[in-house]
N, C-alpha and C positions, 0 to 999 in steps of 0.2 A: 741533401747538400753539407755544408759543412760552410763557416761563415766568414765571411770575409778582414784577414786579419790587419790590428788595427792602423802598422804603419801602408796594405796596400789600400784603408776607406781614407787617407790622408790623403790620398794622392790627386792632384786638381786636372783630371784627365781619366778620366774612362778607361780600365785595363781592359785585353782584347779577350780573358779569358770567359768562358760561354756564348759572349759574341761572335764568336767567327764566323758561323756560316752568315749571320747580319751584313760585315762588314765585308766581308769580302762580296758577297752576293751587288753592293751599293761600289763595292772597284777603289777601299777607304782602304782593304786589309791585304798582299798580296799572296801569306805564304802563310796556314796554322800545322802548328806540330805539334801531338800527340803521342804519349811512352806511358806504357805500360808492360810488364813483366809476358811476356811470352806465354798466349790463351786467356790472359788475367785479365781483359777490358768489362769494366761494369757496365751492363747492358743499358745503361746511361751513355757512356760513351758508344755500342757499339747502333743505339738506335739515330745519336750524333753523325758517324759513320754514314746510312744510311741515308740519311738527306744530303752529305757531303754529296757520298754517290753518285745519289739522281744529279747531281750537275757534272757530273763525270762524267755520266753519258753519255750529256745534248753536248760537252766541247767539250763545253763552260772551262771546268776545271779539271785540272792534271791528281794525279795520286800516286805517290809512293808507297812502299811501302819498302824495308830493308830491317831485315834482326842484328843485332850484333849483340855480345857477347860481352859482358859486361865484370871486371873482375871478384864485385863482391855481391851483387844485385842479380847475376844470370843472366841469362837470355832477353834481353830487352826490343819489343817490338813497335818501331815509332814508326809514325804513320804521318804521310807530311801531305798534305792539300795545297796548290797552288791555285789563281785564275792562270787562263792558258798562255800568256804573255808574257806572265813573271814562273816559267818552268826551273831555271834557270838558279831562281833559289832553292828551289832544294840542295842539290846538286852540291850549291854556293854551308847548306844549313849543315848537308850529313857533311864536306871537311869540313867548316866551324865544330862542331862535337869530336871532330876523332882528331883533331891536333893534335899530337905531343905538346906537353908542358899544365903547368896549373893553367885553370881556366881564370882570367885578371875579368877587370874593368873594361878593358878597348876590344875581350871576345865578348865582353858583355853589353857593352852597342853595338858588334856589331851586328848580334840576336836578336838589337829592338831593330836591329832600320833593316833586318833583312824579312821582317814581320813585317813593319808597317808601322815601325812611329816614325813621328816625328824626333827631328833634331832635338827640339825644344822637348818635348817629353823624356829621348831620349837623354840629354843632361839634365836632367831634374833626377832622375832613374837611379843614374851614375851620383850622383851627390846625396844622396839615397842612401844609394853601399853604400858610399866611402863613410856613413856617419853614422850607419848602421855595423855595421862591418868591422869600419874600425882600419882599409884600406886606404 
């Protein structure tokens, strides 16, 4: 596992990365998104999918896989898991990612909202993006 970058360690809240399943089981996180090259998810991620899939089988979560052709990265495999009552977020995330135009701070905020971050957490993240990226 790679060390967390300093700017992420400095956040006043815990990011969801590597904590998705537990947060979803507690009902705190409504949506998890994973992306990798077609056929190239590491074994650790595949094991994670199996843990999520147990909850898909029980009806607690829904899963949707999507293949997307990226102009420079090749074929990407997106895997989404959502809480049963939040499955609408999967299509909303797909629509956000595929929307034409440049990624913006507004899109960054929308992604955070879909993933279940609070308004305060999104405010902090957007301000951090502005400071670190000069936007």
